[in-house]
Structure formats: structure tokens, C-alpha cells
C-alpha positions as CSV (number, residue, x, y, z in Angstrom):
1,M,117.9,86.3,94.7
2,I,117.3,89.1,97.1
3,N,114.0,90.9,97.3
4,L,114.3,94.1,96.8
5,S,110.9,95.6,97.9
6,K,112.1,93.9,101.6
7,L,114.9,95.6,102.0
8,S,113.4,99.3,100.7
9,E,110.4,98.0,103.2
10,N,113.3,97.8,106.0
11,L,115.3,100.8,104.7
12,N,112.3,103.0,105.3
13,E,111.5,101.3,108.2
14,L,114.9,102.1,110.1
15,M,115.3,105.3,108.5
16,H,111.6,106.1,110.2
17,E,112.8,104.7,113.1
18,H,115.9,106.8,113.5
19,G,113.5,109.8,112.0
20,L,115.2,110.2,108.4
21,T,113.9,111.2,105.6
22,Q,115.7,110.0,102.1
23,S,117.6,113.3,101.9
24,A,118.7,113.5,105.1
25,L,120.0,109.8,105.0
26,A,121.8,110.4,102.3
27,K,123.7,114.0,103.6
28,K,124.9,111.3,106.6
29,M,125.6,108.5,103.9
30,N,127.6,111.3,101.9
31,T,125.8,110.3,99.1
32,C,123.0,111.6,96.9
33,S,119.6,111.4,97.2
34,S,118.3,110.3,93.8
35,K,120.4,107.0,95.0
36,M,119.1,106.7,98.5
37,S,115.4,106.8,97.0
38,S,116.4,104.0,94.6
39,Y,117.2,102.1,97.9
40,A,114.3,102.9,99.4
41,T,111.6,102.5,96.3
42,G,112.9,99.5,95.7
43,K,114.5,100.4,92.4
44,R,117.9,99.1,92.7
45,A,120.2,97.4,95.7
46,P,122.7,99.6,97.1
47,N,126.9,98.3,96.2
48,Y,128.7,96.1,98.5
49,A,130.2,99.7,100.1
50,T,126.9,101.8,100.5
51,F,125.2,97.9,101.8
52,L,127.8,97.7,104.5
53,A,127.9,101.3,105.8
54,L,124.1,101.2,105.6
55,T,124.4,98.2,108.3
56,E,126.8,99.9,110.0
57,F,124.6,103.0,110.6
58,F,121.9,101.3,111.3
59,H,123.7,99.2,113.4
60,C,121.5,96.1,112.7
61,S,122.3,92.4,110.6
62,A,122.7,92.7,106.9
63,D,120.8,89.3,106.5
64,Y,117.6,91.9,108.0
65,L,118.3,94.7,105.8
66,L,118.5,92.3,103.4
67,G,115.0,90.8,104.3
68,L,116.5,87.1,105.4
69,R,115.9,88.1,108.5
70,E,112.8,89.4,110.9
71,Y,114.9,91.5,113.0
72,P,117.0,93.9,113.0
73,C,119.2,92.3,115.9
74,E,120.2,96.0,116.7
75,D,121.2,94.5,119.9
76,L,124.2,92.6,119.4
77,R,127.9,93.6,118.6
78,Y,128.8,93.7,115.1
79,K,132.7,93.1,114.6
80,P,134.1,95.2,112.2
81,V,134.1,94.1,108.3
82,R,137.3,92.4,106.7
83,P,138.2,92.2,103.5
84,F,136.0,90.5,101.5
85,S,138.4,88.3,100.0
86,V,139.5,87.5,103.6
87,C,136.1,86.7,104.8
88,L,135.5,84.2,101.7
89,R,138.7,82.2,102.1
90,A,137.8,82.1,106.0
91,A,134.3,80.9,104.9
92,L,135.7,78.1,102.8
93,Q,138.2,76.8,104.5
94,E,135.4,76.9,108.2
95,N,132.8,74.7,105.4
96,G,135.8,72.6,104.6
97,M,135.0,73.6,100.6
98,T,137.5,73.7,97.8
99,Q,137.6,76.6,95.7
100,Y,136.6,74.1,92.8
101,A,133.5,72.6,94.7
102,F,132.2,76.4,95.7
103,I,132.4,78.0,91.6
104,K,130.2,74.3,90.9
105,R,127.7,74.5,93.4
106,S,127.1,78.5,93.3
107,G,127.3,78.7,89.9
108,I,129.7,81.7,90.2
109,S,132.1,82.4,87.0
110,W,135.6,81.7,87.8
111,G,136.9,85.1,86.6
112,V,134.1,86.5,89.3
113,F,135.1,84.1,92.1
114,Y,139.1,84.8,91.6
115,N,138.4,88.7,91.4
116,W,136.4,88.1,94.4
117,L,139.6,86.3,96.1
118,S,142.0,88.4,94.2
119,G,140.5,91.5,96.0
120,K,140.4,92.8,92.6
121,S,136.2,93.4,92.6
122,L,133.7,93.4,95.2
123,P,130.2,91.1,95.1
124,S,126.9,92.7,94.2
125,V,124.5,92.5,96.8
126,E,122.3,89.7,95.5
127,N,126.2,87.7,95.1
128,L,126.5,88.2,98.4
129,A,123.3,86.7,99.9
130,R,123.8,84.1,97.3
131,V,127.5,83.0,98.6
132,A,126.4,83.5,102.1
133,R,123.3,80.6,100.7
134,C,125.8,78.6,99.0
135,L,128.0,78.1,102.3
136,G,124.9,77.5,104.4
137,C,125.6,80.7,106.9
138,S,124.2,84.3,107.0
139,V,125.5,87.0,105.2
140,D,126.4,88.7,108.3
141,E,128.6,85.6,109.1
142,L,130.4,85.4,106.1
143,L,131.4,88.8,106.4
144,G,132.9,88.0,109.7
145,R,130.7,90.2,111.7
146,V,129.3,87.9,114.2
């Protein structure tokens, strides 16, 4: 489970370092201030697309933003994120894990998993961290960013 207070703490730290208010960041991210406020105050997690946009905007580690790593790793060269279905298939293959084994280990339903594999839906940020944990990798590795 992701820690929303850690996510908001890290987001606020990044905004401070870049001299941005919630409103200014919302404008730069082309979203409304109320959504950015809910992320910055820890009331809710961003969706998959917004989460990726934040990591790209701040050029930071996805694991750092989620509070799974202590440092932002801004000096790394991050690769562009491929579609999640491609990333998930590659991670399963890299780990030598069958789809069945993944379902059993992760506790994620077959329907949800199938929708991810077929590109019909994207995981929540919570499930993104859960998948990475199940596969024994970082979120950045799962997304193919590193």
C-alpha cells in the first residue's frame, strides 16, 4: 500500500525546490487546482497518467514520488514510458513468471489483469506499486524508465 502522506510530502518538496505553488503546478500540468491540492495534501493519489506526468515534469524517480525511495534520482536518464501492457508483459517474461503465477501471487483479479494486458485499462498508482512489489522490481524498472 502506498503512503499518501509520503507522496504528498515528496510532491510538496519537489514543488518547493522548483518554486511552484499548487496552482502554478496545476496550470503547468494542464489540470485543475483542486486535483493538485488533493495530491499535495494527501487526500488522494494521482491517476496513472497524472502520476507519470509528474515524474516526467520533475524528472524524478517514480519510486521516490511514491515514497518507496529516499532520493529523487534526478540525475538519472529516464527512458520514455512504453504502454503499460508492453511493460507488464516484458516484466513477466523477465521474471519468468506466468500470467497464472502472477495472478496467484499478486491477488489481482484475472479481469483486471486481462484489461491491463490488453491495454483496455491502466493500473491505479496503488496497483502499480503492488505489481512492482510482486515482481520484485522498482516502479521505475516496471515502467521501463531505467
